[in-house]
C-alpha positions in Angstrom: -14.4 10.6 -19.9 -16.9 11.4 -22.6 -19.4 14.3 -23.1 -23.1 13.9 -23.6 -22.5 14.7 -27.3 -20.1 11.8 -27.7 -22.6 9.5 -26.0 -25.2 10.6 -28.6 -22.7 9.7 -31.3 -22.5 6.1 -29.8 -26.2 5.7 -29.9 -26.2 6.9 -33.5 -23.4 4.6 -34.5 -25.1 1.6 -32.8 -28.3 2.5 -34.6 -26.6 2.7 -37.9 -24.7 -0.6 -37.4 -27.9 -2.3 -36.3 -30.1 -1.2 -39.3 -31.7 -4.2 -40.8 -31.1 -6.3 -37.7 -33.8 -6.1 -35.2 -32.6 -6.0 -31.6 -35.5 -8.3 -30.7 -35.6 -11.6 -32.6 -32.0 -12.6 -33.3 -31.1 -12.7 -29.6 -33.0 -16.0 -29.3 -31.0 -17.6 -32.2 -28.4 -20.3 -31.5 -25.0 -18.9 -30.8 -23.7 -20.2 -34.1 -26.1 -17.9 -35.9 -25.1 -14.8 -34.0 -21.9 -14.0 -35.7 -21.9 -10.6 -37.5 -20.5 -7.5 -35.9 -23.8 -5.7 -36.1 -25.6 -8.6 -34.3 -23.0 -8.8 -31.6 -22.9 -5.1 -30.9 -26.7 -4.9 -30.7 -26.8 -8.0 -28.5 -24.3 -6.4 -26.1 -26.2 -3.1 -26.2 -29.4 -4.8 -25.2 -28.1 -7.1 -22.5 -25.0 -5.4 -21.0 -24.9 -2.4 -18.8 -24.0 0.8 -20.7 -20.9 1.6 -18.7 -18.5 1.7 -21.6 -18.4 3.7 -24.9 -16.6 1.3 -27.3 -15.3 1.9 -30.7 -17.9 -0.1 -32.8 -15.5 -2.9 -33.8 -15.8 -6.5 -32.6 -12.7 -8.5 -31.7 -13.0 -12.1 -32.9 -9.4 -13.3 -33.3 -6.0 -11.8 -32.4 -2.4 -12.6 -32.8 0.6 -10.4 -31.9 -0.4 -6.8 -32.9 -3.2 -7.9 -35.3 -7.0 -8.2 -34.7 -9.6 -9.7 -36.9 -13.3 -9.0 -36.7 -16.1 -11.6 -37.4 -16.1 -10.6 -41.0 -12.4 -11.2 -41.4 -11.3 -7.6 -41.5 -7.8 -7.1 -40.1 -6.8 -4.2 -37.8 -3.6 -3.1 -36.0 -4.0 -2.7 -32.2 -2.7 0.6 -31.0 -4.4 0.3 -27.5 -3.2 -3.1 -26.2 -6.3 -3.3 -23.9 -4.9 -0.3 -22.0 -1.4 -1.9 -21.8 -2.7 -5.3 -20.7 -1.3 -6.9 -23.9 2.3 -5.6 -23.8 3.6 -9.1 -24.9 1.2 -9.1 -27.9 -2.1 -11.0 -28.2 -2.0 -14.8 -27.5 1.8 -15.0 -27.1 2.7 -18.7 -27.6 4.7 -19.0 -24.4 2.0 -17.4 -22.3 -0.7 -19.5 -24.0 1.3 -22.7 -23.4 1.6 -21.8 -19.6 -2.2 -21.1 -19.5 -3.3 -24.3 -21.3 -0.9 -26.6 -19.5 -1.8 -25.3 -16.0 -5.5 -25.2 -16.8 -5.4 -29.0 -17.4 -3.9 -29.6 -14.0 -5.2 -27.1 -11.4 -6.9 -23.7 -11.6 -7.9 -22.8 -8.1 -7.1 -23.7 -4.5 -8.1 -20.5 -2.8 -5.7 -19.2 -0.1 -7.3 -21.5 2.4 -4.6 -23.9 1.2 -1.2 -23.8 -0.4 -0.8 -24.5 -4.1 2.4 -25.4 -6.1 2.4 -22.4 -8.4 2.0 -19.3 -6.3 5.2 -19.7 -4.2 7.2 -19.8 -7.5 5.4 -16.7 -8.8 6.0 -14.9 -5.4 9.7 -15.7 -5.5 10.0 -14.7 -9.2 8.3 -11.3 -9.0 9.9 -10.2 -5.7 13.4 -11.1 -6.9 12.8 -9.5 -10.2 11.8 -6.1 -8.8 13.8 -6.2 -5.5 11.1 -6.3 -2.8 10.7 -8.6 0.2 7.1 -9.6 -0.3 4.1 -9.6 -2.6 0.4 -9.6 -2.0 -1.4 -11.1 -5.0 -4.8 -9.9 -6.3 -6.6 -10.0 -9.6 -7.6 -6.6 -11.1 -5.6 -3.4 -11.0 -8.4 -1.8 -9.0 -8.0 -4.5 -6.3 -4.3 -3.8 -6.3 -4.9 -0.2 -5.6 -7.3 -0.9 -2.8 -4.8 -3.3 -1.3 -2.1 -0.6 -1.4 -4.5 1.9 0.3 -5.3 -0.5 3.1 -1.7 -1.4 3.5 -0.7 2.3 3.8 -3.4 3.0 6.3 -2.5 -0.1 8.4 1.2 0.9 8.3 0.3 4.4 9.2 -1.5 3.4 12.4 1.0 0.7 13.4 4.3 2.1 12.5 3.8 5.8 12.1 1.4 6.0 15.0 -1.2 8.1 13.3 -4.2 8.6 15.5 -7.1 6.1 14.9 -9.2 6.9 11.9 -7.2 10.0 10.9 -4.9 8.5 8.2 -4.6 10.5 5.0 -3.7 9.4 1.5 -2.4 12.1 -0.9 -3.1 11.6 -4.6 -2.7 13.7 -7.7 -5.1 15.8 -9.7 -5.9 14.0 -13.0 -5.2 10.6 -11.5 -6.8 7.4 -12.5 -6.5 4.3 -10.3 -9.7 2.5 -11.1 -13.4 3.1 -10.3 -13.9 1.6 -6.8 -15.5 3.8 -4.2 -12.2 4.4 -2.4 -10.5 5.3 -5.7 -13.2 7.6 -7.1 -12.9 9.4 -3.7 -9.6 10.6 -5.1 -10.8 11.2 -8.6 -11.1 14.3 -10.8 -13.4 12.5 -13.1 -16.9 13.9 -12.8 -18.5 10.9 -14.6 -16.9 8.6 -12.0 -18.0 10.6 -9.0 -21.3 12.2 -9.7 -24.2 10.3 -8.2 -22.0 8.0 -6.1 -21.6 10.0 -3.0 -20.9 10.3 -0.2 -17.2 9.8 -1.1 -14.8 8.4 1.4 -12.9 10.8 3.7 -9.2 10.8 4.3 -8.0 12.0 0.9 -6.0 15.1 -0.1 -5.1 16.2 -3.7 -2.0 17.8 -5.1 -1.0 18.8 -8.6 0.9 16.1 -10.5 4.5 17.1 -11.1 4.5 19.9 -8.4 6.9 18.8 -5.7 6.7 22.2 -4.0 2.9 21.8 -3.5 3.5 18.3 -2.3 6.0 19.4 0.4 3.5 22.1 1.5 0.9 19.4 2.1 3.4 17.2 3.9 4.4 20.1 6.1 0.8 20.9 7.0 -0.5 17.3 7.4 2.6 15.1 7.4 2.0 13.6 10.9 -1.3 12.1 9.5 -0.2 11.3 5.9 0.3 7.5 5.5 1.0 7.4 1.8 1.4 9.3 -1.5 -0.3 7.4 -4.3 0.7 8.5 -7.9 1.2 7.3 -11.4 4.8 7.9 -12.6 3.2 8.7 -16.0 -0.5 9.6 -15.9 -2.3 7.4 -18.4 -6.0 8.3 -18.4 -5.1 12.0 -18.1 -3.5 11.8 -21.5 0.0 10.2 -21.0 1.2 13.1 -18.9 5.0 12.7 -18.3 6.3 14.7 -15.3 9.4 16.9 -15.6 12.8 15.3 -15.1 13.7 15.1 -11.4 10.1 15.0 -10.1 10.2 11.3 -9.2 13.5 11.8 -7.3 12.0 14.8 -5.5 8.9 12.7 -4.5 11.2 10.0 -3.2 13.2 12.5 -1.1 10.1 14.1 0.3 8.4 10.8 1.2 11.6 9.7 3.0 11.9 13.1 4.8 8.4 13.1 6.1 7.9 9.4 6.7 5.3 8.8 4.0 4.9 5.7 2.0 5.7 6.3 -1.7 3.2 4.3 -3.6 3.7 3.9 -7.3 0.8 2.8 -9.4 2.6 1.1 -12.3 -0.4 -0.8 -13.6 -0.3 0.9 -17.0 3.2 2.4 -17.0 5.1 -0.6 -15.7 6.2 -3.9 -17.2 8.1 -2.4 -20.1 5.4 0.0 -21.3 7.4 3.2 -20.7 10.7 1.8 -22.0 11.8 0.6 -18.6 10.6 -2.3 -16.6 9.1 0.3 -14.2 8.5 3.9 -15.2 10.2 4.9 -11.9 13.4 3.3 -13.2 13.8 6.3 -15.5 15.1 8.2 -12.4 16.4 5.3 -10.5 13.8 5.6 -7.9 12.6 2.8 -5.6 9.1 3.3 -4.2 8.0 1.8 -0.9 5.1 0.2 -2.6 4.6 -0.8 -6.2 1.3 -1.8 -7.8 1.4 -4.0 -10.9 -1.4 -5.4 -13.0 -2.6 -5.5 -16.6 0.4 -7.0 -18.6 1.2 -9.1 -15.6 -1.5 -11.4 -16.9 -0.1 -11.4 -20.4 -3.5 -10.4 -21.8 -5.1 -13.7 -20.9 -6.1 -13.6 -17.3 -6.4 -10.9 -14.6 -3.4 -10.8 -12.3 -2.3 -7.9 -10.1 0.3 -7.6 -7.3 1.4 -5.3 -4.6 5.1 -5.3 -3.8 6.6 -4.0 -0.6 9.2 -4.8 2.1 8.4 -6.6 5.3 8.2 -3.5 7.4 5.0 -2.5 5.5 3.7 -5.8 4.2 3.6 -7.6 7.5 1.3 -5.0 9.0 -1.5 -7.0 7.3 -2.2 -10.2 9.1 -4.4 -13.2 8.4 -8.1 -12.3 8.0 -7.5 -8.6 7.4 -7.3 -8.7 3.6 -7.5 -11.3 0.9 -9.0 -12.6 -2.3 -10.4 -16.0 -3.2 -8.7 -15.9 -6.6 -5.7 -13.9 -5.7 -2.6 -16.1 -6.1 -4.5 -18.9 -7.8 -2.3 -21.4 -9.6 -3.6 -20.6 -13.1 -2.9 -16.9 -12.7 0.5 -17.6 -11.1 1.7 -19.8 -13.9 0.6 -17.2 -16.5 2.2 -14.4 -14.6 5.6 -16.2 -14.4 5.4 -16.8 -18.2 4.4 -13.1 -18.8 7.4 -11.9 -16.8 9.7 -14.3 -18.6 8.6 -13.1 -22.0 9.2 -9.4 -21.0 12.7 -10.3 -19.9 13.7 -12.9 -22.5 12.5 -10.8 -25.4 13.9 -7.5 -24.1 10.5 -5.8 -24.4 11.3 -2.9 -22.2 14.4 -2.0 -24.3 12.3 -2.6 -27.5 9.7 -0.3 -26.2 12.2 2.4 -25.6 13.7 2.1 -29.1 10.4 1.9 -30.9 8.9 4.7 -28.8 11.5 7.1 -30.1 10.7 6.1 -33.7 6.9 6.4 -33.1 7.2 9.9 -31.7 9.4 11.0 -34.5 6.8 9.8 -37.0 4.0 11.4 -35.0 5.9 14.7 -34.8 6.1 14.7 -38.6 2.4 14.3 -38.8 2.1 17.2 -36.3 4.3 19.4 -38.4 2.0 18.7 -41.4 -1.1 19.6 -39.4 0.1 22.1 -36.7 -3.4 23.7 -36.4 -4.9 20.4 -35.4 -2.2 18.6 -33.3 -1.1 20.5 -30.2 1.3 18.0 -28.7 3.0 14.6 -29.2 4.4 13.1 -26.0 5.3 9.9 -24.2 7.9 7.5 -23.0 8.6 4.2 -24.7 5.4 2.9 -26.4 3.3 4.9 -23.9 2.3 7.8 -26.1 -0.4 10.4 -26.9 -1.4 12.9 -29.5 -3.2 15.9 -28.1 -5.6 17.7 -30.5 -6.7 21.3 -30.8 -10.3 21.1 -29.8 -11.2 24.6 -31.0 -9.7 24.0 -34.5 -11.3 20.5 -34.8 -14.7 21.4 -33.3 -17.2 19.8 -33.7 -15.0 16.8 -34.5 -13.7 15.0 -31.4 -10.9 12.6 -30.7 -13.5 9.9 -30.7 -14.5 10.8 -34.3 -10.8 10.7 -35.3 -10.6 7.2 -33.8 -13.6 6.1 -35.8 -11.9 7.1 -39.0 -8.7 5.4 -37.9 -10.7 2.2 -37.4 -12.0 2.5 -40.9 -8.4 2.6 -42.0 -7.5 -0.5 -40.0 -6.0 1.1 -36.9 -7.5 0.7 -33.4 -7.0 3.5 -30.9 -9.1 5.1 -28.1 -9.5 8.7 -27.0 -9.4 10.2 -23.5 -10.8 13.5 -22.4 -12.3 14.1 -25.9 -9.1 15.8 -27.2 -6.4 13.2 -26.7 -5.7 9.9 -28.6 -3.6 7.4 -26.7 -1.3 5.3 -28.8 0.0 2.2 -26.8 0.6 -0.7 -29.2 1.9 -4.1 -28.0 5.7 -3.9 -27.3 6.1 -6.7 -29.9 4.7 -4.5 -32.8 7.0 -4.3 -35.8 8.4 -1.0 -37.1 6.5 -1.6 -40.4 3.3 -1.8 -38.4 4.1 1.4 -36.5 4.6 3.1 -39.8 1.3 1.9 -41.1 -0.4 3.2 -37.9 1.1 6.7 -38.3 0.4 6.7 -42.0 -3.3 6.0 -41.2 -3.4 8.9 -38.8 -1.9 11.2 -41.4 -4.4 10.1 -44.0 -7.3 10.8 -41.6 -6.1 14.4 -41.3 -5.5 14.7 -45.0 -8.6 13.0 -46.5 -11.2 12.5 -43.8 -11.0 15.5 -41.6 -11.8 18.1 -44.3 -15.0 16.2 -45.1 -15.9 15.9 -41.4 -15.4 19.7 -40.8 -17.6 20.5 -43.7 -20.4 18.6 -42.0 -20.1 20.9 -39.0 -23.7 21.8 -37.7 -24.3 25.5 -38.0 -26.3 25.7 -34.8 -23.6 24.1 -32.7 -21.4 26.7 -31.1 -19.3 25.0 -28.4 -18.2 21.7 -26.9 -19.6 20.5 -23.6 -17.6 21.9 -20.7 -15.7 19.4 -18.6 -15.0 21.2 -15.4 -13.8 19.2 -12.4 -16.2 19.3 -9.5 -13.3 18.9 -7.1 -10.7 21.5 -8.3 -12.7 23.6 -10.8 -10.3 22.9 -13.7 -11.3 22.3 -17.4 -10.4 18.7 -18.0 
């Protein structure tokens, strides 16, 4: 989420990058002549919808944890495409699976069988210990699938009265931007102007099992599922207190509610375990996977569940033309193999401890500016003191990191998420934290001196749904 002020910054940055390059004129040039970062950024700004607020850096080539722009400048990736590149960019085993399968068969649709999806289905269900999988493409599709599955199960198995099923989700959640998902959202930018939102949703504070049980007691006979992130990503890598996941499992079992874990970002080794729920030895009824399941080369998502729930959906009730396609299936098998063979979950756990130790040292150097360092594995965040930094934002800090060769992205104006590929070396992690320290030491004093005298406060970011300052 970004304020109007930060959007004005983007327009200013695009304008500066594009100076000397007219937006009109070069767009009709042959592709071979459109190669500079400024040309490409302006071209996208002219012809693409403005639904993203990117850091002004163009990816042209990538390998492992390294990115190069069209001018040949090298950067370290500390975002990993929001955890879609856990295995590193262009991993050779994943690329081999992609190219070999692409030469043979890419799509069958689910109107027919293909020779790759059954192997993927067997691999992923056995790996995570579930009876069945329903394949989709994007994470948002996976969430929609889980919501439909929970409702269908609620009506067929729990006998919830028709059209009265409820899904409970958490304040601060992020599960995508489809209409059903934003109907659960606390993100004003995702909800304003898109109403009416869908009914059948209740909210509860993340990490508050007492409030969750209160909701279950009041509405439990109509609650089909509790959808949550084991670690909230977009909210700023919010890690719940120890014991919360076990409490959720116990409550869902007690009240007959499907426990639905969105592990799209937190799963597949990101948190230091194959699933973030594994930190407390908890087995959800439904698990949603995506992002790194495609190894950073193709969209693949999956919903895992046992037969009692999964077989509530029958032919014609849900599906996807590309879900379970042979190309995605081959890539997904290779992606899972890389995670296991290279011990990336264990590596994430070990490197995450080192990364947080280094970030904590930076915090100790600049306690007035850094409020908190938190995370699990290589799923981490640095929370900034907005009052002390004002008018400098987390986005501004990320711009300076980019100038120092490190790519990261803010969330909620005050938090920088640090989620490098699980293959990143310790030396690269040290370079990333060194760059952050140098931004605070050398760049921030200059930025604060440029503070406009007429500006007195940051834009308020109050949730329309719960009234909280986000």
